[in-house]
N, C-alpha and C positions, 0 to 999 in steps of 0.2 A: 426665363429657362436655361439650364445648363446646355453646354453644347456637348454632342457625344465623345466620348472619350476615344483617344486613337486606337483603332483596331476593331472598333464597335461597328456592327452591320445591321441595318436596320432587318427586322425580323421578315419582311415580304422578299427582300433580298437574298438573305440566308436561306430561307425557304426554296427560293428560286433554284439556288446553287446546289443545295442538297438534292434536289429533284434530278437536277440534270446529272449530278455524280451518280445518283442511283440508276438512272436510264444508261450512264456509260457502263457502270459495273453490270448491270443487267444485260446490256450488249456485249460486253467482253466475255461473259459467262455464256450467254448463248453461242456466241463464236466460238469459245473454248471447248465447248459440249460438242459442236459440229465437227471441229478439229479433230476431237478425241473419237467420235466416230468415222470419220475419214482415216484416222491412224489404225482405228481397230478393223476398218475393211481392207485397208492396205496390207495390214500385218497377216491378215486372214488369207488375203491373196499371195503376199509374198510365202507364206507357210505353204500354202498349195502349190505354188511353183516349186519350193524346194521339195515338197513331197513328189511332185512330179518327176523332176530332175532325178531325185535318187532312184525313183520307181524306173527310169529309162537307164540312167547307167547301170542298175542290177540287170536289166534285160540286156544290156550290151554286153557286161561282163559274162552273163549266162550265154548270150551267143558267141563271144570270143573263146568261152571254155569249151564250146562244142565244137567250133570251127577248128581249134587247136587240137581237140580229140581225134576228130576227124583227117585231120592232117597227119598226126601222129601215127594214126593206124594206116594210113596210106603209104607213109614213109617206113613204118615197122611193122610189116605184116605179121600174123601169126606165126609162130615157130613150128615146123611141121612136127607130126607125129609118127616116130621112128622106133620100132621094137628094140628094146635094150638100150635105148638111148634116153635120158633126160635132159632137157634143154630149158634154160631160161636166161632172162635178159633184162638189165637194169639198164635205164638212161635218163639222165638228168641235164635238161638245157643250161649252159652260162648264164642265160639272159631269162629273167621270170617273164617279161612280155612277147618272148619268142620261143614257141615250144621246139623250133627245130635247131639244127646245128651242124656241124662238119662230120660227126661222129655218127655213122652208120654201119650197120650189119646186114650180111645176107646169108641165109642157111637154105640150102638148096638140097634136095634128093636127085642125084644124078641118074640117067637113064641105066647105067650100070649097077645102081644101089649105093655106091658111095656118096657120103655127105661133102658137101663143097661148103666150106665156112671161110667168111671173109669179114674181116673187121677194118675199115678204113677211117681215118682221121685226116680231113682235108683243113688247110689252113684257113682261119678266119672263123667268123661266128655269124649266126643269122641265116638268113634265106641264101645269101651267096654262096656259101660254104656248103650248104645243104647242097644246092644244085651242083656244085663241084663234087661233092662226094656221091650223089647219086648217079653221075656221068660216069665215076669210075667204078662204081658197084655193078652199072649195066654193062659196062665193057667187059668187065672180068667173067661175070656171067655168061654173057654171049661166047667167049673164048673158052670157057669150062665147058659149056654144053658142046660146044665144037670138037671137043677133044683134047685141047690144050692141056698139058700137064702141068702140076704146081711150079716145077722148076723153071719154067719160063713165061709163066701167067704174068708175073709184074712186067718184066720187060715187054711182053707183045702188047700189054696194055698201054704201057707209056708210048712206044712206038706209034699204036694206033691213033692215039687220042693227041698227041703233040701236035699234029700240022693244024687241027680243028681248035685246040685249046691249048695255045704256047703257055700259058700263064698258070696253068695248073699245079698246084702243089699240093702232096698229101702222101702220107704213111699210110702203109697196109699190111696185113698179115693174111696170110691164105692158108689154108689147112685141107686136106683131103681126108676124110676117114672112112675105114671100111668098118660098118656095125658086126658084121659077121666075123671077123677074126681080130679086130682092135687094132688093126695096124692104122697108123696114121702118119702123113708127110707133112710137114711145114716149110712153106718158103716165106721169106721177110722182104718186106719193102721198106728198110728203115725203121719198123715199128717196133714198140716195147713186146720183148718174148712173152710166147705164153708161159704160163705155171702150170706144172704136172703134179697134182697132188694125189698120191698113192692112197689106197686104204688103209696102209700102214706105212711107217717111214716118214722121212722128212720129205716134203716139198722140193721142187727143184725146178728151174727154167730150161726151156728149150734153148741151146747155144745154137744161136743162128744169127747172121749179120746179113745185111743187105742195105741198098739205099731205095728211097720213095720215089714217086712220080713227081717230076719237075727238078730232079736230082741230076748231077752227071753219072751216066752210066748207071741207069737205074735197073734194080731186079735184086736177087737172091744170090749171094755169093756161093752159098750151096743148098742142100736140101737136107733138112733134119728128119730122120725118121724113128718113130717108136713104135712099138707094140705094148699097148697099154694092157694091164693086169686088170681083170673085173673090179668094178668099184672105182676104178681112177676117175678122178676129177681133173677137168681142164679148163683153165680161165683164160679167156682173151678179153682184152681191156684196153683201153685208151690211156694217154699219159695225164689226163685229167683226174683220173683216179689215184694215181701214185704221186703226182706231184701239187696236190690241193695244199698242202701246210708243210713242206718238207721238201728237201733235194731229192733227186730221183732214187740214188742208192737208198736212201734211208725208206722211201716209199715202197721201193721193192723188197726190202727185208719185212717191214711191215706186211705187205700182202700176203708174203709167203708163211709167216707167222699166223696171220687169220685164216688162210687156206687151211693150213692143219688143223686151227682151233674149231673151224667150223664145218670141217669136211663131212660130218654126220649128218649134218641138216640137210631137208628137202632142198634142191636147187635154188626154188624160189625166195625160201627163207634165206639161205646162204648168199644170195647176192645181194638182199635187203640188208643183212646184218654185216657184210662186209663194208658196203658203201657207208653205212651209218657211222661206222667205227672210223673208216678212213676219213670222212668228213665231218668228223667232230669238230674241227675248227678249220675253216678254210681262209688260208692266207689269200691267195687269189684264184679268182673264178676261172673255170673252164669247162667246157661240155665234158660229161662223164658218161662212159659206157663200160658195162660190164657183162659180157656172156659167158654163162657156165654149161658145161657139158659133161655129164656122167655116163661112162659106159656101164651098163647093166646087163649084161646080155642072159638070156635065160638058162638056167641049169642044165 
């Protein structure tokens, strides 16, 4: 009998090896199937977790927006309703995740009937600057209610606050307006000047100088007095409006141009339109506040 050639295998041996390989393949296929099932379950779990996290994130975002709105409402209460006076305000924080900043306003009807108007720009951003601005707003309001005239409001507020808040730094503008006669007095604490926009003719700024709280010799150098003609618009603002994409002088020129261009608009539309144009390209971000007052006395 011839010897088996090299590499030949007895049929029974070969059959046994094939059976073993088949069992191994089946085992691997079974393990692979189990692995696929586990992976599918894991994927389902991960997807469910992702969905749950997204839902929680959206809930947190809604909660934050609600808190931000409530905080903004508390810091910026509704403007008073005064016969013959149209008021509107626009505010935008420099920080998307912080609805507050150092730019605040106060409009109050005093017991004698005059409107007390204040715009404050406290140094910094976020909650710390909000706290500083609120401190100044409240101090100036208390002094105004006590009968302090605009001429000395900035100086008296600085004197009152200095011992308790020695690091407080802010600019502000104070106006006292008589809705019956159109008489307005303005005092400056180093703040950008209000813009007067008559119903006809060129807009012009209130010429007034002063130094803010936290600066040497705070207070207004003089008091600016104006008697508005019916239909005149007055714009109070912070430097974030006029310095967003240009130097201060260029920003002031553009604001005057826009005030004249949009003077016929309702004050709510006017503030939105002015800010939209002024901020069409922001080179450096800052809190922005624009407060508009139009005198429309009854005929």
